N, C-alpha and C positions, 0 to 999 in steps of 0.2 A: 446616390447614383445606382446602387445595387441593394437589393433587399436580402442578399445572402446572409449578411451579418445579423439582420433582424430575425431571421428564421432559425438562428442558432442560439436560442436563449439558454441552452445548457452551458454555455461558456460566457461568463460575464466579460471576459477579455475582449470578445468581439464587439461588445457595445463600446468599449474604449477605442478600438481601432476605427469603428464607424464614426465616432466623434472626431477623431483626428482627420479623417477624410473630409467630413463636413466643415470642420474648422479651417482646413487648408483652402477650401473653395470660398468660404465666407471671407477669409482674410484677403482674398483678391479684391473685394470691394474696398476695404481699408487701404490696400495698396494703390489701386488706381485712383482713389479719391485724393491722394497726396500730390498727384502729378501736376496739377495746375498751380501748386504752391511751391514748387521746387525753385530754389534760388539759382542765380547765375546770370551772366550777361546775355547769353543766347537762350531763349525759352526752349524748354525740352518738350513742350506740349502746345498745341495750337491755342488752347485756352490758357492764358497766362494771367494769374491773379495779381492784383495790385499789392497784395500782402504776401510776402514770401516767408518761408520758415525753414530754418536749419533743423529744427526738431522733426518736422515732417520729412526732410531730406534723409535724416538718419532712420526714420521709420520706414521710408521707402527702401532704403538700402538693406536694412535687417530683414524685412519681410521677403525681399527678393532672394536673400541668401538661402532660405530653407523651404519656402512655402511649397514649391512644386516638387522638390526632391522628396519631401514627406508624402505628398499626394501620390507620387508614382510608386513609392514603397508600398503603400496601402493598396494601390491598384494591383500591383503584382501579387500581393498576398491573397486578395480576394479572387483574382483571376484563377490561380491554381485551385483554390477551394471550389469555385464554381465548375471548373473543368472536371474535377474528379467526382463531383456530385451529379452533373448533367451529361457528361460525355461530350465528345467532339461536336456532334450535331446540335445538341441542346445548347452548348456554349456558343456556337456560331449563331444560332437563331437569336439567343438573348442579346449578344453583343451587337448583332446587326440591328435589332430593334432599339436597343437602349443607347447605343453609341452612333451607329451608322445613320439612322433616321434623323436624330437631332442635328448631326453634322450636315448632311446633304440637304434636308428640308429646311433646317433652321438658318443655314448660312446666308441665303439671299436676304432674308428678313433682317438678320442682325447686321449685315454689311450695309444694307440700305438705311437702317436706323442710325448707324454710326455716322454715315455721311450726312444724313439729314440733321442729326443732333449737333454735329460739328459746325455745319453752316448756320443753324439757328443760334447756337451758343456764341459763335463769333459775331453774328449780327447783333445779338442782344448786348454783348459786351462793348463792341466797337462802333456799332451802327453801320458797319460795312466791312471791307477786308481788314485783317489785322495790320496795325501800323508798322510792323516789323517784317523783315524778310526771313522766312523760315530757312534753316540751313538746307543746302541742296541735298536732294535724296541720294543715297549711295547708289552705286552701279547695281542694276537689278541682278539678283542672283539667278543661278540656273533654275529652271522650272518655277519662275516667280509666280506667286499667287497670294492674294491677301487673305490669309486664313483668319485674320483678326484674333481675338482672344479664344476662339474655338479651336485653335491649333492643338490644344491638349487632346481633343477628341481624335483628330487625325493621327497624332503621334501614338495615342493608345491603340488605334487600329493597326498601325505598323508594328507595335510591340506585341500585340496579340498574335499577329500572323507570324512574325519572326520567332516568337517564343514557342509557338506550337511546332514550327518547323524544326527548331533546335531540339525540342523535347523528343520528337519522332526520331531524329537522327541519333540522339544519345541513347534512346531506348533500343535502337537497332544495334549500335556499336557496343553498348554496355548491357548485354542481355543478363549478366549475372548480378548487376547492380553494384559491382565493386567500385567503379569510378564514382558513382553517386554517393556511395557510402564514405569514400575518402573525402569527397567534397563536403559532405555533411559534417564530417569530423573536423575539417579545417575551419569551416564556418562556425561550428560550435565553440571551438577553442578561441577563435577571434572575439566572439561575443562574450564568452565567459571571462576572458581576461581584459575586456574593455578596449581591445585593439581594433575592433571592426571599423570605427569611424576613420582611423588613420589609414588603414589599408584601402577602404572603399573610396577615400578621397583622392588616392594617387591617380587613377585614370582620369578623373575630372581635372585635376591640376595639370596633368600632361596635355590634355586636350585644350584647356584654356591657354596655356603657354604657347601651344603650337598654332593657335588660331590667329591668322594675320590681321584680321579686321576686328579683333577683340577690343571693344570699348571697356576698358578695365574697370572703371568705377561702376559701370552698369551690371557687372557680374555675368552670369550665364546668359548668353545672347538668346532672346526669345525667338523660337523657330516659327514665326508667324507670317513670314513673307515669301515662303517657298514650299513646294511640295517635297523638297529634299531637305530635311532638317540639317542645321549647321552641326559641325563636329562636336563642340562642347555640349550642346543640348542633347544630341543623340547619345553621346557617351555618358554624360552625367545622369540623365533621366533613364537611359537604358540600364545602367548599372543599378539604379534605384529600383526599377521594375524587377530586374533579375534577383536582387537581394530579397525583395518582398516575396517573390515566388519561392525562393529557397528557404526563407524563414518559415513559410507555412508548412514546409516538410518537417520542421522541428518546433512544434508548438511550445515545447518546454522552455525554449529560449526566451519566450516572452516574460517569464518570471525573472530571468536575468536582467532584461531591459527594465523591468519594473523597479528593480532594486538599484540600478546603476544611474538613475536620472540625475542625482546630485553631481556625480562625476562628469557626466556628459554636458550638463548645464554649465558647469564651471569651465570646461574646455570650450564650449560654444561662446561664452562671454569673452574668454581670453582671446580666442582666435578672431572673433569679430572685432574686438578692440584693436588687435594687431593689424587687421586688414584696413580698418578705418584710419588708424594712425598712419599707415603708408599712403592710402588713397586720398585722405583729406575729407572734409565735410562738405565740400562744394561739388555738386553734381556736374559732370562733364562727359561729353561724348568722345573725348580724346582716346586714341588708340595707344598712346604712350604717355605715361605720367612721369614728369620730370623727377629724377631722384629716386624713383621706385624700381627696385629690383624685380623684374617681371616674374621669374620663377618663384621667388619667395612670396610675392603677393598672391600668385596663383595657388600656391600651397596653403597659405593662410585662409584664403577664401574658400577653397574646397574643403578644408578641415572644418571650418565654421559651418558650412552647409550640412555636412554629415553629423557633426556634433549636435547641432540644433535639431536635426531630424530624430536622432536617437533620444535626445532629451524630451522632445515633444511626445514621442511615443511612450517613453517611460513615465512621464508625468500623467498621461492619460490612463495608462495601465494602473498607476498608483491611486489616482484620485477620481477617475471617471469609469471605474470598472463595473458599475451596476447600471441597471436600466433606469433611465430618466425620460419621462414623457416629453419634456420640453426639448431635451437634447435630441431625442429621436425625431421630433417634429422638425427641428432645425436641420438635422442631417438630411431628412427627406427634402426639405425646401431648398437646400444649398445648391443643388444641381440647377434648378430653375433660376435661383438668384444669380448664379454665376453667368448663365447664358444671357440674361437680360440686363445685367447691371451696367455695362459699359456705356451704351448710348444714353441711358438715364443719368449717369454721373456726368457725362460731358455736357449735357443740357443744363443740369443743375450748377455745374461749375461756371458755365457761361452766365447764368442768371445772377450769381453772387459776385462774380469776379471784379466788377467795377466799383462795388460798394466799399467804403472805407472802414468796414468793421474789422475787428481783430481776426487774424487767420484762424485762431482756435474756434471762434464763434462760427465762422463760415464752414470750417471742416466738419464740425459736429452737426451743423444744420444740414449740410449735404447728406451726411450719413443717416440722420434721423428721417429725413424726407424720403431718401432712396429706399431705406429698409421698410418704411411704412408702405410705400407703393409696392415694392417687390413682394412683401409678405401678404399684402391684401390681394394682389393678383394671383399669388400662389394658392391662397385659400379659396378664392372664388372661381378662378379659371382653370386651375391645374389639379389640385389635390383629389377632387371627386370626379374628374372627367377623364376622357380618353388620353389627354395629355399626361395626366398622372400615371396612367397605365403604361405609357411609353417611358417616361422619365424615371419613375420609381419602381417599375416592374409590377405594379398593381394599382388598382383604382380604390382608394380608401373609401370605406362605407361612410355615408353621411351620418352624423350623430343621431338624427331622427330615425334613420333606418336601423341603427343598432338598438335604440330603445324599443322600437316596434318588434324587432326580432326577439328581444328578451321577454317582452310581454306575451308574444305568441308562444314562446317556449314554456 
């Protein structure tokens, strides 16, 4: 989504963080591809496959635990880096081009494609309307608007605006830098002693527990149906963005995260197991799980979210800290992939849903076909065009043009 990391080849760590961001977006394809296979008496998705899978239900659950939290940490990290390199005006121009334009110009096409794909997929599967009655929609929230999966762009804009406002206020009130120095010291100690996931999880746990309409098994409510994000999403992702911003102030802490990945991975696995043990393996939209202590479950889920985030970043810093051409390509393509993937998946889910093939065959087939189409369209329609200049911050030179330039040189 941003080429700032790619311009900083003097720090291999930034290649790792760019990989995390791309990985988080690409995981969205794997996440949404599971939804037609989720078991349960009441279908969770308009496309409901004949073959259900508890394995894919667990995959759905675990990916939702950490995927967007990790994304917003990296987004906050690179936001501060860009702000200090380009200044306020340059930052605003870049974010308006790279985030604002895809959201405003892309939303009508994406929304229309999702509606069309849902209708087509349903007709392909059932030959008409679905034979079941979908659950009644919840009461429309305040400022209701179907942001679809592009909600993350809208929330990013909110975080950019609020983050810059808070920064200006802090700079005015803390002219000597003492408050920021104190905050840096606290954050540094929390990371150094491995306590950061526990502390950062607390606001999310409190917000989840306080959210009256919280569908507990579904984790952090996706803020995709209103221009006012729900409390758990705003708090959880806002803390993640803020942590990423503050982490960029202390680049040395990345070495700590690099060395702590085994600890954070162990905590992530334990907290996830505890959360699943409480919630069960059967997906449900219930706002109250029988026999589950709501505050304990909220704490388990929030800790799992942050421990996975720290583990993922640490693993990338440890094993993906060098330049890789294919990882760089996938990181560039991930923005396009995420924007276009959902209607394509819905259509493919509808195509295979009625066939009696094993769920694993169907799931893999959906992913293979979807990625083939998405990568082909990125290569031919985006990478070397004006779309690539908007999404990736630059229009990549065609291979032939590079060869010609070398020959002329």
